[in-house]
N, C-alpha and C positions, 0 to 999 in steps of 0.2 A: 368238254372240257370240265366240264365239273365233276370232278372226280370226286368217288368219295358218296357222292349229295344223287336222295333217290328222284327219281327225274315221277315226280306227280300228277304232271300231264306235258301229254307229246300231241302234237297237229303240223301230218307232213301234208306241206304243199309238192306242184310241181318243182316249184326252185328253191323253195326254204322248207328249214324246217323249225317249229317253236316247240322249244322244250322250259317249261315251270319244272324248278328245281324250287325246293320247300326254301333258297336263302338267294335263289338267283334267274334273272329269265336268260334265257340262250335262244339268238336268232340265230342259225348257223346258213349260210344260201350253198346252195344246196353241185354246180354247177358254174362252168364259164369266169370271165375274168375275175366279177368277183367274191369269185370263192378261192382263186387263188390269190387275191389280197388279203382274204378275210384268214386264211391261210397262215399269211407271211404275216399279218403282225398281229395272230395269236399267239404264230411261235419264238417274235423275237419283244420281247417284253418291254424293252427301250423305244423300238417303231412304235406303240402301241401307246406309251404314254407319251411320246413326243409329236404324233401324228394323228391317230387313232380319232381325234376332234374333226383332223381335214376328216374322213373318210368317214363318219357316221350317219352320212345323209348313205352313201352308197353303199359301203358293207358296216349291219346291223354288228355290236360287237353285244359280248353280255353283258349283263346290270345287276348288280347285289339289290333286291330288293330293299332292306335297307334306304339307299340311294333315289329309288320314286319318291315323286313328290303329291302323284296322283295317273290314275287308269280308269278310262274309260271309251265308250263305245260315241265314234264318233256318228255324225248323220249321215254319215255312207255307210255305216253298221261295219268299221273297221277299228280295229285298237289300238286306240294315241293312246301312250309311254311319259307323262312331263317326268322329263326329270334334270331339275333346276344345274344352273351354268353349263345346259346344253340341247343341241339343236331337238324335240319334241320325236318318238318315234311311231311312225306310223304302221301297222301293221295290218297288210289286205285280207281278213278272213272275210271269207261268209257270216254275216247277223248271227248267224245263232251259235257257232263259233267262237263267234268273241264275245257273245254274253257268257258263254260258259268259260272264254280263258281269263274276262275281267274279275266274275266275281273268285274263282281262285284267287287270282292274281288278289285281289282287296282283300281277305279272308289269308293271307298269305303274308303277305303285307304287313297287316295290322301285329300275327304275332312275331314276324323280324322283330318291329322295333318295337313290342313290346320287349324281347329277348332284349337289342342291345341295350333298350337303358336299363333292364336286370343287372346287368354287366359289366354297366360303366360304371352303377351302384358299390357290386360288389370290389371292385378295383378299387373308387377311391374310399370304400370302409380300408380293403387291404389296404391301401398307400397310407390311409392314417395310424394305420395298427400297426406298421414299419415303420413313421417317424417320431412315432408314439416311442417305441423299443427307442431307438436310434437316438433318443434322447434320453429318456434315461443311462443307454448303453453312454455317456460324452457326459453326463452328468458325474457317471461310479466315476470313467475314467479322469476327470479331475479332480471328484476329492482323492484317487488313488494316487496323483501326482503332488494333489499339494502335500497330501501325509509321508510323501517321499524324499519333502526337499526336509 
C-alpha cells in the first residue's frame, strides 16, 4: 500500500506483517476474514473513511507517523501505539522485536514531525509572499483603473 516508500523495518508473523516505512506504519493481516475485510477497506477509500473506525480494533490500518502521539513497549512486551481520536493499536510481538520497532519508530516519528513542521513553515512563507504579490497587483490595477477614468 505504501508505494514509493522504502521499508525501513519488516517483521513477519504467522498471521500478520508489520512494515515500518519512513513516513508510516503498516500492519497487514495475512489470512482469513480479517484479511478480506482489510483488503476491502484499503481498496475502497470511501469505506475506509466512513467505516474504518469501526474496524480499527479488528483490522489494523496504515497509520502516518505524524499522526502517532506515542509508541512504547507495554508490560507484556507488546508494542502500544497511541493515536489521538482513535483506539490505541497493540501489536503482539516478542519483547526484543517490540523494543527494536519502538526504538526505530520513535526515531522516525521525531523526524517526520520535524519535516511536517518545516513543510508548514514553508507553506506559510509561500502564502505570505503570494498574498504580498497579490496586494501589490491589486494596488497597481486600482491605480491603472483610476488613471483610465
